[in-house]
C-alpha angles and dihedrals in degrees: 000000000000113000111204096201131025136179106277114268093223087077093056094091087069093052119089125232132206138182118268117253133213122270115266116216098182100089107126115248118213125192108213090215094053112114087221094052094110092057094042093051093050091049092049092050092048092051106032110006088234145052140187115251121211132177086032096156097234110134113247086223090068092049096046094045092053093047092051093049092045092053089047088060096042090051092058119109111277095248090057092051092046089063087074093052169136093036118246078201090292121063134049125334136178129198096333113095110194127331101287106076104278115141136179143171091268146106121198151174120224118196137178109244092222104095090206091059113070124158121216091250091050089054089055089061091064097046096102096056105358101174097041099044096040091047090050091051094046095047091049096046092047092053094045091049091054091049091048092054090052092050091050091049090052089051090052090051091048092050092047095239115174092239123038091210094054090109103025092054089068091061095038090055112110088229093052108142097222128146140190127222133195112197125194121190109189119211114262110198093162094067095054091071092046099052114000086225135103120263113232111242096184120009127234116288145130125244114250099210130082097267137347124211114207130191125172140173120259096279112110124228109116114117129179132197114236122217091264091057095256116140115222134178119244114220110240121243116184096196098051137063131232114217117203133194112241127212092257092056089048089058094043089056091043090240097313086118117038126205110247119240110224143163138184129233124207119239124233097225110014133057119233122211122187134179121206132188112201110201110207134172126241114288094250095049114123112234107214136137111279108253092222090061095052118097118224108286094008114144125219113254091209141057116242114264140157124245088247091055091050095044091051091050092047091050089058094051134083118257096254097043119118094248097187091058097092090049097052118104119241123225090262093054 
């Protein structure tokens, strides 16, 4: 695919590289229609912090239409895209990831998932084909939200929570602080000759929300860190979704689930596009271990905090920082 505009190469010296890793075929696969899905999801989250979801019920038409419209935007001349940036945090961004010096071989769009809340910069994104692009985004987000609620209710069932909407209610809440991100990693053939390594598109990190729902095209690049510290590549699957544990869910399960550390590498010849729904709670929601998951005498590993307090702290950190560190209890606490 020909990409008309790419992040300028003179920024590449700031972007880290790493050696490619072998494909990992051990990611658990869960069929949403499987009667055992609730148990399989809990097991996958305990062992890997993620799983691949198939038979999810989201029409491929929604997925394809959004990908086409996203690429139409990313292929615009750079000055046109820059009209929707810099992000505040919503809008268009290129190379810079967050406010604290992190960079990557990436350009992206960040949107609020509430269709009634649209920043001025977000509106600029839809100027070229407002009805088509905005409709594609809204249809996709609506379908992914519904699927996410179902996944969270299966998790509640699998954990034996007293109410199956104990987790999903946080995302269903009209004040849910969720967001949606479209990432574009342009190909970078020039750098292969320079280094023989992969350029990092998005550096290693965990997601701070409750869960994140990722879908990408068939270009590889996603890597996860296994429990033993080994980095492995996750084979792409354009028709499936990858569901990740976020930091908030790690706290709510008192560490039973652990948020998965991941990163994305750019490809030399093919562009990668991914779309991620980050399901977050309302800003004033207290993030604490769920009492029904605590064994008798079990102590909380974390101090009590609100989602706003954690989000504010995470926003001040670097991408690869262990963001939960300041919120963990010490032995004396």
